[in-house]
N, CA, C and O atoms as a MOPAC input file, in Angstrom:
PM7 MOZYME 1SCF
protein

 N     84.26000 1    90.23300 1   109.04600 1
 C     85.46500 1    91.04600 1   109.05300 1
 C     86.64100 1    90.17400 1   108.62600 1
 O     86.75900 1    89.02500 1   109.05100 1
 N     87.49900 1    90.72400 1   107.79000 1
 C     88.67800 1    90.00400 1   107.30600 1
 C     89.78500 1    90.05000 1   108.36200 1
 O     89.84500 1    90.96900 1   109.17900 1
 N     90.65500 1    89.04200 1   108.32800 1
 C     91.79200 1    89.00000 1   109.25300 1
 C     93.08400 1    89.12200 1   108.45500 1
 O     93.20000 1    88.62300 1   107.33500 1
 N     94.04800 1    89.80000 1   109.06700 1
 C     95.32600 1    90.02300 1   108.40300 1
 C     96.45800 1    89.84200 1   109.41300 1
 O     96.40000 1    90.35300 1   110.53100 1
 N     97.48200 1    89.10800 1   108.99600 1
 C     98.66100 1    88.86800 1   109.82300 1
 C     99.86300 1    89.50000 1   109.14400 1
 O    100.12600 1    89.24000 1   107.97000 1
 N    100.59000 1    90.32500 1   109.87600 1
 C    101.82900 1    90.91500 1   109.37600 1
 C    102.97900 1    90.06600 1   109.90300 1
 O    103.12500 1    89.88400 1   111.11200 1
 N    103.78400 1    89.55400 1   108.99600 1
 C    104.83200 1    88.59300 1   109.32700 1
 C    106.20400 1    89.17900 1   109.04300 1
 O    106.43400 1    89.76200 1   107.98400 1
 N    107.11800 1    89.02100 1   110.00000 1
 C    108.48500 1    89.50400 1   109.86800 1
 C    109.42000 1    88.47400 1   110.49500 1
 O    108.97500 1    87.43000 1   110.97200 1
 N    110.69200 1    88.76800 1   110.49100 1
 C    111.66600 1    87.83700 1   111.05900 1
 C    111.45600 1    87.66300 1   112.56000 1
 O    111.25000 1    86.54600 1   113.03600 1
 N    111.50800 1    88.77300 1   113.31100 1
 C    111.47200 1    88.68300 1   114.76700 1
 C    110.28000 1    89.30900 1   115.43900 1
 O    110.20200 1    89.31400 1   116.66800 1
 N    109.33100 1    89.84900 1   114.65900 1
 C    108.14000 1    90.48800 1   115.20400 1
 C    108.50300 1    91.53200 1   116.25800 1
 O    107.88000 1    91.61100 1   117.31700 1
 N    109.52600 1    92.33200 1   115.94400 1
 C    109.95000 1    93.34200 1   116.90600 1
 C    109.76200 1    94.76900 1   116.40400 1
 O    109.67600 1    95.69500 1   117.21000 1
 N    109.69600 1    94.96600 1   115.08200 1
 C    109.72000 1    96.32500 1   114.56500 1
 C    108.73400 1    96.52200 1   113.40500 1
 O    107.64400 1    97.05600 1   113.61200 1
 N    109.10100 1    96.10100 1   112.19400 1
 C    108.27600 1    96.37300 1   111.01100 1
 C    106.88200 1    95.75900 1   111.09900 1
 O    105.89300 1    96.43900 1   110.82800 1
 N    106.79200 1    94.49900 1   111.46800 1
 C    105.47300 1    93.86400 1   111.56400 1
 C    104.65700 1    94.49100 1   112.68800 1
 O    103.43400 1    94.58300 1   112.59000 1
 N    105.32000 1    94.91600 1   113.74400 1
 C    104.62200 1    95.57900 1   114.85100 1
 C    104.07900 1    96.93800 1   114.41700 1
 O    102.96000 1    97.30500 1   114.77600 1
 N    104.87000 1    97.68500 1   113.64500 1
 C    104.41100 1    98.98100 1   113.15900 1
 C    103.22600 1    98.79700 1   112.21600 1
 O    102.23400 1    99.51900 1   112.31200 1
 N    103.33200 1    97.83000 1   111.30500 1
 C    102.23000 1    97.57000 1   110.37600 1
 C    100.97100 1    97.16200 1   111.14100 1
 O     99.87100 1    97.62200 1   110.83400 1
 N    101.14100 1    96.30700 1   112.12400 1
 C    100.02000 1    95.87100 1   112.97400 1
 C     99.39100 1    97.08100 1   113.66200 1
 O     98.16800 1    97.22500 1   113.67400 1
 N    100.21600 1    97.94000 1   114.22600 1
 C     99.71000 1    99.13300 1   114.91400 1
 C     98.94500 1   100.05900 1   113.98800 1
 O     97.87300 1   100.54800 1   114.34300 1
 N     99.49000 1   100.30700 1   112.79300 1
 C     98.78100 1   101.16800 1   111.84400 1
 C     97.48800 1   100.51800 1   111.36700 1
 O     96.47700 1   101.20200 1   111.21400 1
 N     97.50500 1    99.22100 1   111.13400 1
 C     96.28700 1    98.53700 1   110.69300 1
 C     95.21600 1    98.62900 1   111.77700 1
 O     94.05000 1    98.88100 1   111.47600 1
 N     95.60300 1    98.42900 1   113.02700 1
 C     94.63700 1    98.56200 1   114.13800 1
 C     94.09100 1    99.98200 1   114.21100 1
 O     92.90000 1   100.18300 1   114.45100 1
 N     94.95500 1   100.95700 1   114.00700 1
 C     94.57500 1   102.35100 1   114.13200 1
 C     93.75000 1   102.84700 1   112.94600 1
 O     92.79100 1   103.59800 1   113.12300 1
 N     94.12400 1   102.42800 1   111.74000 1
 C     93.51900 1   102.99400 1   110.53900 1
 C     92.50100 1   102.10000 1   109.84200 1
 O     91.64200 1   102.59500 1   109.11300 1
 N     92.58600 1   100.79800 1   110.05400 1
 C     91.75100 1    99.86300 1   109.29200 1
 C     90.90600 1    98.94100 1   110.17300 1
 O     90.46100 1    97.88700 1   109.71800 1
 N     90.68500 1    99.32900 1   111.41900 1
 C     90.01900 1    98.42400 1   112.36500 1
 C     88.57800 1    98.08800 1   111.98300 1
 O     88.03700 1    97.09100 1   112.46100 1
 N     87.94900 1    98.89400 1   111.13600 1
 C     86.58500 1    98.57700 1   110.70700 1
 C     86.56600 1    97.51700 1   109.60900 1
 O     85.53300 1    96.90100 1   109.34800 1
 N     87.72800 1    97.31000 1   108.96200 1
 C     87.80700 1    96.34500 1   107.86500 1
 C     88.56000 1    95.07100 1   108.22200 1
 O     88.27700 1    94.00600 1   107.67200 1
 N     89.52600 1    95.17400 1   109.14700 1
 C     90.41500 1    94.05300 1   109.43000 1
 C     90.61900 1    93.83500 1   110.92100 1
 O     90.69500 1    94.78400 1   111.70100 1
 N     90.70600 1    92.57000 1   111.29700 1
 C     91.26900 1    92.18400 1   112.58900 1
 C     92.74500 1    91.97500 1   112.29500 1
 O     93.09700 1    91.15700 1   111.44500 1
 N     93.60400 1    92.69700 1   112.97900 1
 C     95.03200 1    92.69000 1   112.66800 1
 C     95.84500 1    91.96700 1   113.72500 1
 O     95.55400 1    92.03100 1   114.92000 1
 N     96.87400 1    91.27700 1   113.25000 1
 C     97.78400 1    90.52000 1   114.10800 1
 C     99.19100 1    90.67500 1   113.55000 1
 O     99.37600 1    91.10600 1   112.41200 1
 N    100.17100 1    90.32200 1   114.35500 1
 C    101.54800 1    90.27300 1   113.85300 1
 C    102.28200 1    89.12800 1   114.52400 1
 O    101.98200 1    88.73800 1   115.65300 1
 N    103.25100 1    88.60300 1   113.79300 1
 C    104.05800 1    87.49400 1   114.30400 1
 C    105.38800 1    87.50100 1   113.57700 1
 O    105.58300 1    88.21200 1   112.59200 1
 N    106.29200 1    86.69100 1   114.09000 1
 C    107.59400 1    86.53600 1   113.46800 1
 C    107.92600 1    85.07900 1   113.26200 1
 O    107.31400 1    84.19200 1   113.85600 1
 N    108.89600 1    84.84800 1   112.42000 1
 C    109.44400 1    83.50700 1   112.26700 1
 C    110.07000 1    83.11300 1   113.60300 1
 O    110.04800 1    81.94900 1   114.00300 1
 N    110.63200 1    84.12500 1   114.28500 1
 C    111.21000 1    83.99600 1   115.62400 1
 C    110.61100 1    85.12000 1   116.47300 1
 O    109.88600 1    85.96500 1   115.94700 1
 N    110.89800 1    85.14400 1   117.75400 1
 C    110.46500 1    86.23500 1   118.62500 1
 C    111.70300 1    86.95800 1   119.15200 1
 O    112.52500 1    86.36300 1   119.84800 1
 N    111.83200 1    88.24700 1   118.81600 1
 C    112.99200 1    89.02800 1   119.24500 1
 C    112.65400 1    90.07400 1   120.30000 1
 O    113.52800 1    90.83500 1   120.71300 1
 N    111.40800 1    90.12400 1   120.73900 1
 C    111.00800 1    91.14800 1   121.70100 1
 C    110.61300 1    92.42600 1   120.98400 1
 O    111.00900 1    92.64400 1   119.83900 1
 N    109.85100 1    93.25500 1   121.63200 1
 C    109.36700 1    94.50100 1   121.06200 1
 C    110.48200 1    95.54100 1   121.06500 1
 O    111.09700 1    95.78500 1   122.10300 1
 N    110.74600 1    96.15500 1   119.91600 1
 C    111.81700 1    97.13100 1   119.77400 1
 C    111.38400 1    98.47300 1   120.38100 1
 O    110.39200 1    99.05400 1   119.93900 1
 N    112.11600 1    98.97100 1   121.39100 1
 C    111.72100 1   100.22100 1   122.05500 1
 C    111.70900 1   101.42900 1   121.11800 1
 O    110.89400 1   102.33400 1   121.29600 1
 N    112.59300 1   101.45800 1   120.13200 1
 C    112.60200 1   102.58100 1   119.18900 1
 C    111.36600 1   102.55300 1   118.29700 1
 O    110.83900 1   103.60400 1   117.93200 1
 N    110.90500 1   101.36200 1   117.94500 1
 C    109.66600 1   101.24600 1   117.16400 1
 C    108.49500 1   101.76700 1   117.98900 1
 O    107.64300 1   102.49000 1   117.47300 1
 N    108.45300 1   101.40800 1   119.25000 1
 C    107.39300 1   101.89100 1   120.14300 1
 C    107.43300 1   103.42100 1   120.19600 1
 O    106.39900 1   104.07900 1   120.08900 1
 N    108.62700 1   103.97400 1   120.36000 1
 C    108.78700 1   105.42600 1   120.48500 1
 C    108.31100 1   106.17000 1   119.23600 1
 O    107.55600 1   107.13600 1   119.34400 1
 N    108.74200 1   105.73100 1   118.05800 1
 C    108.36400 1   106.47300 1   116.84600 1
 C    106.88800 1   106.28700 1   116.50700 1
 O    106.29100 1   107.15600 1   115.87100 1
 N    106.30000 1   105.18500 1   116.91600 1
 C    104.85900 1   105.01700 1   116.70500 1
 C    104.07900 1   105.93800 1   117.65100 1
 O    103.06100 1   106.50900 1   117.26000 1
 N    104.55200 1   106.08200 1   118.88500 1
 C    103.89200 1   106.99000 1   119.82500 1
 C    103.94700 1   108.42900 1   119.31700 1
 O    103.03800 1   109.21700 1   119.57800 1
 N    105.00800 1   108.77100 1   118.59400 1
 C    105.13500 1   110.12500 1   118.04100 1
 C    103.99300 1   110.46400 1   117.08100 1
 O    103.64700 1   111.63400 1   116.91500 1
 N    103.41100 1   109.44400 1   116.45200 1
 C    102.29700 1   109.68000 1   115.50800 1
 C    100.96300 1   109.21700 1   116.09800 1
 O     99.98400 1   109.04200 1   115.37300 1
 N    100.93300 1   109.02300 1   117.40500 1
 C     99.68600 1   108.72300 1   118.09000 1
 C     99.22300 1   107.27900 1   118.04700 1
 O     98.05000 1   106.99300 1   118.28600 1
 N    100.14300 1   106.36100 1   117.74100 1
 C     99.79200 1   104.94300 1   117.71000 1
 C    100.57700 1   104.23900 1   118.80900 1
 O    101.80700 1   104.20800 1   118.78800 1
 N     99.85200 1   103.67600 1   119.76300 1
 C    100.49200 1   103.02200 1   120.90700 1
 C    100.59800 1   101.51700 1   120.65900 1
 O     99.58700 1   100.81600 1   120.62600 1
 N    101.81400 1   101.03100 1   120.48600 1
 C    102.03800 1    99.59100 1   120.34000 1
 C    102.75700 1    99.01400 1   121.55900 1
 O    103.22700 1    97.87600 1   121.53200 1
 N    102.83700 1    99.80600 1   122.62200 1
 C    103.60500 1    99.38100 1   123.79800 1
 C    103.02300 1    98.14100 1   124.47500 1
 O    103.72400 1    97.44900 1   125.21500 1
 N    101.74600 1    97.85900 1   124.22400 1
 C    101.13600 1    96.67700 1   124.83600 1
 C    101.23800 1    95.44900 1   123.92600 1
 O    100.80100 1    94.36400 1   124.30900 1
 N    101.80600 1    95.60600 1   122.73400 1
 C    101.98900 1    94.46400 1   121.84000 1
 C    103.06100 1    93.53800 1   122.39900 1
 O    103.93500 1    93.96200 1   123.15500 1
 N    102.98000 1    92.28000 1   122.02000 1
 C    104.00500 1    91.30600 1   122.40700 1
 C    104.60500 1    90.70500 1   121.15500 1
 O    103.91800 1    90.51100 1   120.15100 1
 N    105.88000 1    90.41400 1   121.22200 1
 C    106.55100 1    89.74200 1   120.11500 1
 C    106.12900 1    88.27600 1   120.14000 1
 O    106.40000 1    87.55500 1   121.10100 1
 N    105.46200 1    87.84800 1   119.07200 1
 C    104.94300 1    86.48900 1   119.00800 1
 C    105.52600 1    85.75300 1   117.80700 1
 O    105.98400 1    86.37000 1   116.84400 1
 N    105.50200 1    84.45000 1   117.88000 1
 C    105.94300 1    83.64400 1   116.74700 1
 C    104.72900 1    83.14100 1   115.98000 1
 O    103.61200 1    83.10700 1   116.49700 1
 N    104.97100 1    82.76300 1   114.76800 1
 C    103.91400 1    82.23000 1   113.91500 1
 C    103.29100 1    80.98000 1   114.52100 1
 O    102.10500 1    80.71300 1   114.32400 1
 N    104.09000 1    80.21500 1   115.25900 1
 C    103.57900 1    78.99700 1   115.90300 1
 C    102.41700 1    79.27300 1   116.84600 1
 O    101.57300 1    78.40300 1   117.05800 1
 N    102.36500 1    80.46400 1   117.41000 1
 C    101.29600 1    80.81800 1   118.33900 1
 C     99.94900 1    80.99400 1   117.63900 1
 O     98.91300 1    81.10500 1   118.29500 1
 N     99.96800 1    81.01800 1   116.30300 1
 C     98.74400 1    81.20300 1   115.52500 1
 C     98.41100 1    79.97200 1   114.68200 1
 O     97.65400 1    80.06800 1   113.71600 1
 N     98.97000 1    78.82300 1   115.04100 1
 C     98.78000 1    77.60000 1   114.24500 1
 C     97.32600 1    77.24600 1   113.99800 1
 O     96.97800 1    76.76700 1   112.91900 1
 N     96.48400 1    77.47400 1   114.97500 1
 C     95.08200 1    77.07100 1   114.83300 1
 C     94.20800 1    78.16300 1   114.21900 1
 O     93.01400 1    77.95600 1   114.00700 1
 N     94.78600 1    79.29900 1   113.93900 1
 C     94.01100 1    80.41900 1   113.40700 1
 C     94.20600 1    80.54500 1   111.89900 1
 O     95.31900 1    80.40300 1   111.39300 1
 N     93.12600 1    80.80900 1   111.19900 1
 C     93.20700 1    81.04100 1   109.76200 1
 C     93.13300 1    82.53900 1   109.50000 1
 O     92.44200 1    83.27500 1   110.20500 1
 N     93.85700 1    82.97600 1   108.47500 1
 C     93.87900 1    84.38600 1   108.10100 1
 C     93.41000 1    84.53900 1   106.66500 1
 O     93.61900 1    83.66200 1   105.82700 1
 N     92.77600 1    85.66500 1   106.40100 1
 C     92.40500 1    85.97500 1   105.01900 1
 C     93.63100 1    86.46400 1   104.25300 1
 O     93.79300 1    86.17200 1   103.06900 1
 N     94.49800 1    87.21800 1   104.95000 1
 C     95.70000 1    87.77500 1   104.33100 1
 C     96.88100 1    87.61700 1   105.27400 1
 O     96.75200 1    87.76900 1   106.48800 1
 N     98.02800 1    87.31000 1   104.69300 1
 C     99.30000 1    87.32900 1   105.41200 1
 C    100.21400 1    88.23500 1   104.61600 1
 O    100.39000 1    88.04800 1   103.41200 1
 N    100.80000 1    89.22100 1   105.28900 1
 C    101.70400 1    90.15800 1   104.63700 1
 C    103.10300 1    89.94500 1   105.19400 1
 O    103.34800 1    90.18800 1   106.37600 1
 N    104.02400 1    89.49100 1   104.34600 1
 C    105.42500 1    89.34700 1   104.72900 1
 C    106.10300 1    90.69600 1   104.48600 1
 O    106.17900 1    91.16000 1   103.34900 1
 N    106.59500 1    91.32100 1   105.55600 1
 C    107.12800 1    92.67700 1   105.44500 1
 C    108.65300 1    92.73600 1   105.35700 1
 O    109.24200 1    93.81600 1   105.37700 1
 N    109.28900 1    91.55700 1   105.25800 1
 C    110.73700 1    91.53500 1   105.09900 1
 C    111.13700 1    90.33700 1   104.24800 1
 O    110.38100 1    89.37600 1   104.10400 1
 N    112.32300 1    90.41400 1   103.69600 1
 C    112.80300 1    89.36500 1   102.79000 1
 C    112.91400 1    88.01700 1   103.49300 1
 O    112.53100 1    86.99400 1   102.92600 1
 N    113.43000 1    88.00100 1   104.71300 1
 C    113.60700 1    86.74600 1   105.44500 1
 C    112.26200 1    86.05900 1   105.67700 1
 O    112.13800 1    84.84900 1   105.48700 1
 N    111.25800 1    86.83100 1   106.08600 1
 C    109.92900 1    86.24600 1   106.30100 1
 C    109.33500 1    85.76100 1   104.98300 1
 O    108.68400 1    84.71800 1   104.93400 1
 N    109.56100 1    86.51900 1   103.92000 1
 C    109.03000 1    86.11900 1   102.61600 1
 C    109.66100 1    84.81000 1   102.14700 1
 O    108.96900 1    83.93700 1   101.62300 1
 N    110.96400 1    84.67600 1   102.33400 1
 C    111.64100 1    83.46700 1   101.86000 1
 C    111.43200 1    82.27500 1   102.79700 1
 O    111.65900 1    81.13200 1   102.40100 1
 N    111.00500 1    82.53000 1   104.02100 1
 C    110.74100 1    81.45900 1   104.98400 1
 C    109.26000 1    81.33300 1   105.31900 1
 O    108.88400 1    80.70500 1   106.30900 1
 N    108.43900 1    81.93000 1   104.49100 1
 C    106.99700 1    81.93500 1   104.72600 1
 C    106.45700 1    80.51600 1   104.57200 1
 O    106.66800 1    79.88100 1   103.53900 1
 N    105.77500 1    80.02700 1   105.57600 1
 C    105.20800 1    78.68000 1   105.47300 1
 C    104.02800 1    78.65900 1   104.49900 1
 O    103.58600 1    79.70000 1   104.01400 1
 N    103.54900 1    77.50300 1   104.23700 1
 C    102.38200 1    77.34900 1   103.38400 1
 C    101.13200 1    77.59500 1   104.21600 1
 O    100.98000 1    77.06200 1   105.31500 1
 N    100.25200 1    78.40700 1   103.67200 1
 C     98.98800 1    78.71000 1   104.33900 1
 C     97.85200 1    78.06300 1   103.56400 1
 O     98.03100 1    77.68700 1   102.40600 1
 N     96.68000 1    77.92800 1   104.19000 1
 C     95.53800 1    77.36000 1   103.46200 1
 C     95.25500 1    78.13900 1   102.17600 1
 O     95.59500 1    79.31600 1   102.06300 1
 N     94.64000 1    77.47600 1   101.22700 1
 C     94.38200 1    78.07300 1    99.90900 1
 C     93.58600 1    79.36900 1    99.99900 1
 O     93.74900 1    80.25000 1    99.15500 1
 N     92.73300 1    79.49900 1   101.00200 1
 C     91.91900 1    80.71500 1   101.11600 1
 C     92.73300 1    81.93400 1   101.57100 1
 O     92.25300 1    83.06400 1   101.47900 1
 N     93.93900 1    81.71600 1   102.05100 1
 C     94.78200 1    82.80200 1   102.53700 1
 C     95.57800 1    83.41100 1   101.38900 1
 O     96.29900 1    82.70800 1   100.68000 1
 N     95.44500 1    84.70800 1   101.21400 1
 C     96.24700 1    85.42900 1   100.21800 1
 C     97.53100 1    85.89800 1   100.89000 1
 O     97.48800 1    86.58200 1   101.91200 1
 N     98.66500 1    85.53000 1   100.31800 1
 C     99.96000 1    85.94900 1   100.85800 1
 C    100.46700 1    87.10600 1   100.01000 1
 O    100.57100 1    87.00900 1    98.78700 1
 N    100.77900 1    88.20100 1   100.69100 1
 C    101.25900 1    89.41800 1   100.04200 1
 C    102.68800 1    89.65700 1   100.50600 1
 O    102.96400 1    89.63400 1   101.70600 1
 N    103.58900 1    89.88200 1    99.57500 1
 C    104.96900 1    90.18700 1    99.91900 1
 C    105.19900 1    91.68300 1    99.70000 1
 O    105.08600 1    92.17100 1    98.57600 1
 N    105.51400 1    92.39600 1   100.74800 1
 C    105.86300 1    93.80900 1   100.62200 1
 C    106.96900 1    94.10800 1   101.62800 1
 O    106.72700 1    94.20100 1   102.83100 1
 N    108.15800 1    94.25400 1   101.12400 1
 C    109.32200 1    94.38200 1   101.99000 1
 C    109.63300 1    95.83600 1   102.31600 1
 O    109.56100 1    96.72300 1   101.46600 1
 N    109.97900 1    96.04200 1   103.58000 1
 C    110.42200 1    97.34500 1   104.06700 1
 C    111.83800 1    97.19700 1   104.60400 1
 O    112.21900 1    96.13000 1   105.08600 1
 N    112.61800 1    98.27700 1   104.51900 1
 C    113.96700 1    98.26300 1   105.08700 1
 C    113.90400 1    97.96800 1   106.58100 1
 O    112.89800 1    98.23700 1   107.23700 1
 N    114.98900 1    97.41400 1   107.10600 1
 C    115.08300 1    97.04600 1   108.51800 1
 C    115.66600 1    98.21900 1   109.31800 1
 O    116.86700 1    98.47700 1   109.23200 1
 N    114.84100 1    98.93100 1   110.09300 1
 C    115.34800 1   100.08900 1   110.83300 1
 C    116.54300 1    99.79500 1   111.73900 1
 O    117.49800 1   100.57100 1   111.72200 1
 N    116.54600 1    98.70300 1   112.53900 1
 C    117.72800 1    98.46300 1   113.37300 1
 C    119.00400 1    98.28200 1   112.55300 1
 O    120.07300 1    98.73200 1   112.96500 1
 N    118.90100 1    97.64100 1   111.42000 1
 C    120.07300 1    97.45500 1   110.56200 1
 C    120.54600 1    98.79900 1   110.00900 1
 O    121.74600 1    99.07400 1   109.99300 1
 N    119.61400 1    99.63300 1   109.55800 1
 C    119.96700 1   100.96300 1   109.05600 1
 C    120.55900 1   101.82700 1   110.16600 1
 O    121.50700 1   102.57600 1   109.93200 1
 N    120.00400 1   101.72400 1   111.36900 1
 C    120.41600 1   102.57100 1   112.49100 1
 C    121.83000 1   102.25800 1   112.98900 1
 O    122.44700 1   103.08400 1   113.66300 1
 N    122.33900 1   101.07600 1   112.66200 1
 C    123.70400 1   100.72500 1   113.10200 1
 C    124.73700 1   101.70600 1   112.56900 1
 O    125.78300 1   101.90400 1   113.18700 1
 N    124.45200 1   102.32300 1   111.42600 1
 C    125.37600 1   103.26700 1   110.79900 1
 C    125.21700 1   104.68700 1   111.33200 1
 O    125.99800 1   105.57000 1   110.97700 1
 N    124.21700 1   104.91700 1   112.17700 1
 C    123.93300 1   106.26300 1   112.68000 1
 C    125.02800 1   106.75000 1   113.61800 1
 O    125.63800 1   105.97600 1   114.35600 1
 N    125.25200 1   108.04000 1   113.56600 1
 C    126.27800 1   108.65700 1   114.41500 1
 C    125.69000 1   109.20200 1   115.71900 1
 O    126.42800 1   109.61900 1   116.61200 1
 N    124.36000 1   109.19400 1   115.82200 1
 C    123.70900 1   109.67200 1   117.04900 1
 C    122.38500 1   108.94300 1   117.22000 1
 O    121.87000 1   108.32200 1   116.28900 1
 N    121.84800 1   109.03200 1   118.43000 1
 C    120.55400 1   108.40800 1   118.70800 1
 C    119.46000 1   109.05700 1   117.87100 1
 O    118.55600 1   108.37100 1   117.39200 1
 N    119.53300 1   110.36000 1   117.69200 1
 C    118.52100 1   111.06600 1   116.89100 1
 C    118.59900 1   110.64600 1   115.42500 1
 O    117.56900 1   110.47100 1   114.77200 1
 N    119.79700 1   110.48600 1   114.91400 1
 C    119.94400 1   110.02100 1   113.53500 1
 C    119.39100 1   108.59600 1   113.39600 1
 O    118.75200 1   108.27300 1   112.39500 1
 N    119.63300 1   107.76200 1   114.38400 1
 C    119.11200 1   106.39000 1   114.36900 1
 C    117.59000 1   106.40400 1   114.33200 1
 O    116.97900 1   105.65200 1   113.57300 1
 N    116.97400 1   107.25900 1   115.14900 1
 C    115.51300 1   107.35000 1   115.15900 1
 C    114.97400 1   107.81800 1   113.80500 1
 O    113.85000 1   107.48500 1   113.43000 1
 N    115.77000 1   108.58100 1   113.08800 1
 C    115.36400 1   109.03100 1   111.75600 1
 C    115.10200 1   107.86300 1   110.82000 1
 O    114.18400 1   107.91600 1   110.00200 1
 N    115.89700 1   106.81300 1   110.93300 1
 C    115.67800 1   105.61800 1   110.11300 1
 C    114.35600 1   104.93900 1   110.48800 1
 O    113.60500 1   104.49500 1   109.61900 1
 N    114.09300 1   104.86700 1   111.76800 1
 C    112.83800 1   104.28200 1   112.22600 1
 C    111.64600 1   105.10900 1   111.72500 1
 O    110.63500 1   104.55900 1   111.29000 1
 N    111.78200 1   106.42200 1   111.79500 1
 C    110.69000 1   107.29200 1   111.33800 1
 C    110.43600 1   107.13600 1   109.84200 1
 O    109.29000 1   107.09700 1   109.39500 1
 N    111.50300 1   107.04900 1   109.09100 1
 C    111.36500 1   106.89700 1   107.64100 1
 C    110.63000 1   105.60900 1   107.28000 1
 O    109.72000 1   105.62500 1   106.45100 1
 N    111.01800 1   104.50700 1   107.89300 1
 C    110.35700 1   103.22500 1   107.62100 1
 C    108.92600 1   103.26200 1   108.15400 1
 O    108.01000 1   102.75200 1   107.50800 1
 N    108.73300 1   103.85200 1   109.31100 1
 C    107.37800 1   104.00500 1   109.87300 1
 C    106.46600 1   104.71400 1   108.87900 1
 O    105.33800 1   104.28300 1   108.63800 1
 N    106.96400 1   105.79900 1   108.30800 1
 C    106.15300 1   106.57300 1   107.36200 1
 C    105.86500 1   105.78300 1   106.09100 1
 O    104.77000 1   105.88400 1   105.53800 1
 N    106.82500 1   105.00300 1   105.62200 1
 C    106.60300 1   104.14900 1   104.45500 1
 C    105.52100 1   103.11000 1   104.75600 1
 O    104.64300 1   102.84900 1   103.93400 1
 N    105.60400 1   102.53200 1   105.93600 1
 C    104.61100 1   101.51800 1   106.33200 1
 C    103.22600 1   102.15200 1   106.41700 1
 O    102.25600 1   101.57600 1   105.92500 1
 N    103.12000 1   103.32300 1   107.02900 1
 C    101.82000 1   103.98900 1   107.14100 1
 C    101.23500 1   104.25300 1   105.75700 1
 O    100.06000 1   103.97800 1   105.51200 1
 N    102.04500 1   104.78000 1   104.86600 1
 C    101.56900 1   105.06700 1   103.50800 1
 C    101.05700 1   103.79400 1   102.84400 1
 O    100.00300 1   103.79900 1   102.20900 1
 N    101.80400 1   102.70900 1   102.99200 1
 C    101.40800 1   101.44900 1   102.36800 1
 C    100.13200 1   100.89600 1   103.00500 1
 O     99.24600 1   100.40900 1   102.30200 1
 N    100.03900 1   100.97000 1   104.32200 1
 C     98.84900 1   100.46300 1   105.02200 1
 C     97.60200 1   101.23100 1   104.58700 1
 O     96.54200 1   100.63000 1   104.41400 1
 N     97.71100 1   102.53800 1   104.41000 1
 C     96.53300 1   103.31200 1   104.00200 1
 C     96.05700 1   102.92000 1   102.60800 1
 O     94.87500 1   103.07000 1   102.29700 1
 N     96.95200 1   102.42300 1   101.77000 1
 C     96.55500 1   102.01000 1   100.41400 1
 C     96.18800 1   100.52800 1   100.33400 1
 O     95.74400 1   100.06000 1    99.28600 1
 N     96.36600 1    99.79400 1   101.41300 1
 C     96.13900 1    98.35200 1   101.39800 1
 C     94.71100 1    97.94400 1   101.01400 1
 O     94.56100 1    97.05300 1   100.17800 1
 N     93.66600 1    98.53900 1   101.57200 1
 C     92.31700 1    98.10600 1   101.17300 1
 C     92.06200 1    98.24500 1    99.66700 1
 O     91.45900 1    97.36400 1    99.05400 1
 N     92.51700 1    99.34000 1    99.08200 1
 C     92.33100 1    99.53000 1    97.63800 1
 C     93.10400 1    98.48100 1    96.85100 1
 O     92.61300 1    97.96700 1    95.84600 1
 N     94.33000 1    98.15700 1    97.31300 1
 C     95.12800 1    97.13300 1    96.63500 1
 C     94.44200 1    95.77200 1    96.70700 1
 O     94.39300 1    95.03900 1    95.72000 1
 N     93.91900 1    95.44800 1    97.86900 1
 C     93.23900 1    94.16500 1    98.05300 1
 C     91.98800 1    94.09500 1    97.18900 1
 O     91.73200 1    93.07800 1    96.54400 1
 N     91.21200 1    95.16800 1    97.17300 1
 C     89.99400 1    95.18800 1    96.36400 1
 C     90.32100 1    95.07400 1    94.88200 1
 O     89.59100 1    94.42100 1    94.13600 1
 N     91.40300 1    95.69800 1    94.45200 1
 C     91.80700 1    95.62500 1    93.04900 1
 C     92.19700 1    94.19400 1    92.68000 1
 O     91.81500 1    93.69200 1    91.62300 1
 N     92.96700 1    93.53900 1    93.56700 1
 C     93.38300 1    92.14700 1    93.32400 1
 C     92.18200 1    91.21900 1    93.30700 1
 O     92.14800 1    90.25500 1    92.54300 1
 N     91.18800 1    91.50900 1    94.15400 1
 C     90.00000 1    90.64700 1    94.21500 1
 C     89.17800 1    90.73100 1    92.93200 1
 O     88.45500 1    89.79400 1    92.59200 1
 N     89.28800 1    91.84600 1    92.22600 1
 C     88.53300 1    92.02300 1    90.98900 1
 C     89.19200 1    91.36100 1    89.79200 1
 O     88.55700 1    91.18400 1    88.75200 1
 N     90.45900 1    90.99400 1    89.92900 1
 C     91.18800 1    90.40000 1    88.80200 1
 C     90.80100 1    88.95000 1    88.58300 1
 O     91.32200 1    88.30200 1    87.67400 1

């Protein structure tokens, strides 16, 4: 089974959502993990919008990349610009994929209500789900090149 790490700045939102969808949708193909360059804690709004689609990430913990120093991954996916630009060097066997998603907390700062703020989280959640469902095909296509 292949292993995949979703990497973000604080491992609080986007990487957690990607991790949750990968566990839910791709568990027969991948062992999924998530980490951050830093640890910012699990974002409650991310937990809420994931529960709305039947994916429970409430037991996830915000972890740093340092906690995985001894573990090798087949794939590392940087889901934000900061993680992509601060991505450490991984062993040659690790494929690093950069796919950036908007930052829901940053978008939500402009919201005029809590419901409008959650709309930003839902939008990014849906983008992540769509991308995760296409990930195996993308990986297989890259492997054939």
